[in-house]
Phi, psi and omega in degrees: 000139183260127162262131190249134174251133183247121179227154172278128188269359184239225181262023184096184182050038181269354180108021187294324186303315183294316188291321184293314177303317179298317180287334183287354171293337179263335182278159174262328181226137182238130189239128170265124193244353177203173178084191177220207180273017169285338189251125180241152174240130179252127174242139180241101187238116180053037170086002174259133182253126179250129180246102183260147177236308174257329184288135181292147182305337176298342192294340187272352179260140176289153177058032173240145179262126177250138185230137176254110189275176183299334182283351177272148176256130192243126163277111192294328178290324182289319179297314177300322180297316184290328176297313181294322176296322177288320172301326182295339180256020174086012174273127185273127181223128178204185181294348182265339179248352176232123180236129181242130178301132173293344176265002183285147183282136175270138168272127179243166189310316182300328172303309177302315178295322178296315177306311181294320181303314187289317184292318175298327179276350183281335177064232178293338185271007182300150180277334186087038174292164182269008172062033184252013176088004187299307176307299177310322180294316182294326179296314179294327180294310183293323179284001178066025181232014179292152165272132177242171188304325179299329182296338183290345179282345182225120181301312182305307180299318179299313177300313183296319183293314184299320177300319178297309181292328183277346168294326175283310186291325176297326179297320175291314184297321177300316178300331182263007180068032174257152181290150180293156174260123182277144184264340186302314175298318179298317181299315179303309189293322181290320182291330181292325176265351185312307183305325181282340176272320182299333185292344176259351190280152180191163171285101186299325183305316179296320185293323178296316179298323179294317179294332177290318182292335175272007176063030177286136173283127190249129178246120181258125184250118175267155173253161182056214186218164186296328180289357174250007173303137185292342177258323187250004179269193178282066183299138004272000179282064190226181170268181183260011184226167178274123186260356181288163184299328179300332180292347178303321181286311176288328185275005178227332172106050175214169180273153179302348176286352175282343183268118186245341183203131176248119180256123177264120181278126188220119179293152181281352165228201177234141172223156177217144179247139170086197186280166169125174184285150181201080183314321188255018175308134174249121176257015188253202179299321181290320174304311180295329180292315184301310182298319176290311180295322184266007178053050188278074169229138182304133178302320188273305192263341188068019179281141180295128177277138171290140182236150181198180180288163175295126182260098178293330184291315181294311184295319183295323176294312180295330173301313183291319185294319186262002179068033184293124176275331183202155183251132173254108188269126181245160175063028179303329182296340180285340174276359186307325184265001186277145180284316181225154182226130180257148176229123184282125182240007176183173177230159170248125177230121183047047180067008173251129185281136174228153190250019176216170180266116184288165187269333179290128185292334172294327174286319177305319182280348179252350177292145184242134184288146169251123185256156160246132189258134179237147174293144178281164181259347170049035174210162185296132175238351180306126172089356186286137184241354178237131187296327177299332185284349180298147173298152190301319181289331176292320179295318181299321187288317179301315182293331176290318172299317178297322181291314184292323182276356178058032178226142180289148173268114185272332175198164184228124178259133187242007169186173180291342183297140172308315189287340189267081184218126173269115179264123178251323182219131178270113182301334186275357182241000000 
């Protein structure tokens, strides 16, 4: 039996939501293991669109257990709003099918404010965050001063913990000329929603151990992409958590031996939201075409995504870093109308050709892509479900990606609809 980890192999927005939802038909348990409500998954099921931010994609399926792990930072008000939004669309959510780790760190209003203060004061050096408090919440977690789900169970403990964390935040706020943050109203607001949050909470590591003993299939769902990993991404233009597959173990509470297959969701071209290096970015008509045809706007922020050619060097690198066993190639149909399609197979840096993405941000900003050009197929691939039915030039392009990245393509997505998927390898078997 395989337990599968799904991660994005680029800068996020690769279409993980649809693939996770599609895979969850075989899984019994779906676990979100890192990130916060800065990352969104869009699912289109029977004509109904679900925009999920904190809830695992398995929540929209009946008889599946969804878990929010300890590696996730949780805005409690955003979570409750999302639960109500999903319920309004007919999704059943209760303590039996949604479990929240008691050890998950909470995002609080002063985290959001700190995020905004820093971005506004950074000028041209801004990171391009979603301003939802993700980074400051993770900082408090690492600084051992965060408020966790379990802290909502005791008023005295909550007040003590808030005094500690606000001592830190208010020192910074004073230094930046901002008013100090008072805790009394926040304590009142948190205690008001505490019962609605705590009813979902549990020691997730015990639940996972139980599910393993019952031979349940587990799907670990990552947010964002490997190139936003705080260690392995385009630092400092990254998120504040580890987005690689190994985080599935630490972010949920199980050993790495619980992971049997790593699936890398990979878009047939490349996109990025926010600031930072992007070697294959297109700012011309083709870039605009990819953005319009691919509906490249953020699920959470509605920000327009930057678009460019497929970067084989970057994807090959993230595959090796994250131990990816197979690629789920998405949005192939977005390329249907193009005359030619480029694939980046190397970089030039200071007139020297290199076959990897350097770590220094100065070098990342200066590398120039070396392309291999393919003929477009100029015909419709949307809705195709059998590989042999793809246009010949589309098959050539797909095989080129597989060969260059040195990784098997396990599936190909040809539309946002769940049913429009070419299955080549089943990760669960």
